[in-house]
N, C-alpha and C positions, 0 to 999 in steps of 0.2 A: 361448450363452456370450459371444459377441462383444458382444452388446447389454449384458449385465451388466458386462463389463469396461469398455465405453465409458462407462457411467453412473458406475461407480466412479472411473475415472481422471479424468473430467471432471465435477466437481460442477456446473458450469453451462456454458452455451454459450459464454460469453465466454472462459473458460479453455480450452475446447476450441479455439476459434479462435486463441487465443494460441499454443498449441503447434503447431497445423497451419500457422499463418502463418510461424513460424520455420523449419519444414521447407521450405515452399514457397519462401520467399525465398532459401533455400540451394540451390534447384533440385531438391528431392526431390518425387517423386510417390508418394502413398501408396495402397496397395491392401490393405484390411483392416488387419492388424497389421504389415505390412512396408512400408517406404518405400525407394524406389530412386532413385539419381541416376546417369545414364550420362555418363561423361566420355570424353575421347579415348583414354585408356589403360586404364581400369578401370571397374568398376561398384561404386558405394558402396551398401551395404545396411545398413538399420537395422531390426531386428526388436524389437517390444515384445511380450513373451510372458507371458500370464497363466498362472501355474503351475497345472496341473490339480489337482483336489481330491485325487486319489489320491496324487500326489507331495507335496502339502502335508501330508497325513497322514503319509506316510513320513518326510518331512524335519522334521516338527514345526513347520510354518509355518501361519499362518492363511490361509484362503481369501481371496483378494484380493491375494495377494503376486504381484509381477511382476518381470521382469528386462528390461534393455535389452541388445540384442546387436548391436553395431556390427561390420561386417566389410567387407572389400574382395575383390571377385572380379577376378582377372587373366585376361583372355581369352587371353593368350599362354602361359598355363601350364595344360595339360590337368589338370582337377581330379581328384585322387586319390579324392575323395569321391563322384564321379559314378558312378551305377550302370551307365551306358553310356559307358565310357571311350572317348575318341576322340583319337588322336594328331594333333591339328591345332588351329588357332586356333578359339576358340569363336565361332560365328556364329548360334547358336540365338536365335530371337526371344523365347523364354521367359526371363524374368528370373530369376536364381538366388535361392535362399533363403540365409540367412546360414549354414546348415549346409553348403552346398556351396562356401563361400568359402575361399580358400587362406590369407588373412591375416585373423585375427580380433583383436578388441581387447576387453579386459575393463575394465569401469568399476566404481567403488565409490560407494556412497551416501555423501553428506556428512551428511545429516540423521540425527540420532539417533532411532531408532524401536525401542522396547522389544519390539514384536511380532516383529521380525525381527533382533534384536540379534546373533544368532549367524550371520547370513547377510549379510555386508557388500555383496554384489552384488545384493541384493533390496530392493525397496520394497514398502510395504503401503498399500493404499487401503481405507478402511472407510466407515462411514456418517457420520462426523463431517466436515462440509464444511470447517470451520475448519482441522482438521488436514490435510485433503486439499489445501488451498491451499498449505500448506508443502511437501507432497510434490511438487506441480507445480512450485513454484519451484526445488526441488532438482533435479528432472529437467531443467528448462530450463538451470540453471547447469551441470550435467554435460554437457548437449548442447553448449553454447557453449564451455565451457572445456576439455573433454576429447575429446568425440567428433568435433566438426568439425575441431579441430587434427590428430587422428589421420588423418582422411580427406585433409587437406592434406599431411600428411607422406608418405603413400603416393603422392601425385601426383608426387613427386620420385623417379623410378625409380633414379636414380643413388644417391640417399641410401638407398633401400630396399636396393639391392645391397650397399652398404657395411654396412648393418645386418645383412643376412643372413650376411655373412662373419664377424661377431664378436659381434653383439648377443644378448641373452638372450631365451629363450622364457619369458615371464612366466606360465606356467600356474599357476593358483591365486592370482595376484596381479593388480594393475592393470597394464595395458600390453599390448603386442603378444604374441600367443601363437598356437599351432597351427602354428608353423613348425619345431618340433623342435629338439633340441640341436645345437650346432655339431658337424659331422662325422657327423650322423645321415643316414639315407637321405632323409628329408623335407627337411632343410635343404639338402643337396647338390642335391636335385631342384629346389627353388625357386631356389637360386642359379644353377644351370645354365640354366634357362629364362629367368630375368631377365637374365642376362648375354648370352644369345643375342639377346634382344629389343633390347638396347642395342648390339649389335655388338661386344661384348667376347669375341671368338672364342676366344682362348686360355683365358680363365677358364671360358667355357661348356664347352669340350671337357674341360678338367681336372675340373670339378665333376661333369659327367655321367659321365665315365669312373669317377671315384671312387664315384659314386652306384651305378652298375651293379656295381662290385666289392664294395661294401658289402652290396648285396642278396644277391649270390652267397655271399660269405664267411660271412654271418650266417644264411643259409638263410631269408630273410624270406618270409613267406607272401604273395606278391604275385601278382596275375593276370599270365599270360604276356604279355598285350598291353601292360602297363605296362613290363615289362623290355624288350620289343621297341622300344617307343617311346623309352626312354632311350638305347638303343644307336643307333637311327636318328637321333635329334636330335644326338647326339655327332658323327655323320658330317656332319650339316648344318653344325655349327660348323667342322669341318675344311675345308668347302667355302665358308665364309663366307656361308652362306644362313640366312635366318630361317625360323621355323615358318610353313608355308603356312596 
């Protein structure tokens, strides 16, 4: 499947090199369909996902449809998506997938494509090399104008903390998503751990205490180790200590 996707997305080697060069110049290293960039405070992840034939059939899309999935993994925020939750800073040498990232970003196609007109977050590559060149140009534009600026935005943790306190979760739209609504368990969780990383002790303690109270009052179906972690990290904030 990967070989088919590679052929479809890159009609010729020159175009393949063009896209890969743009990623490499930005510091990304690609493994299969996922590219990673490790920075001082986070890991940037970009997945390019060919939609499986079964899902194409279910969603009424032609085979050859694909999405781009930008996301940021924050090592100082224990991932709620992880199957082996650990209440400490992420030190695993295995690079995360975009599904395990705490901050995700939705992009939209600029190019008009009748084959996927009802799916604005999906591109289609077929056998027409001329049309595929337009698809590649659109992908490159979205990469430089939307995805790279998103990664740069999250580099500013102070700005991220401000966004977490009042910004929108753009689920179903273009922009930052997967962070939950303001006041939700997920949003308070992300806010508390980010504040802790920045040494904003009072905000960290307040957010984590509210996070715990929200989980209890709403009887959220969470693993006990997650609730224990929230309570423990709130005590770290009171002691002015960061996550080990």
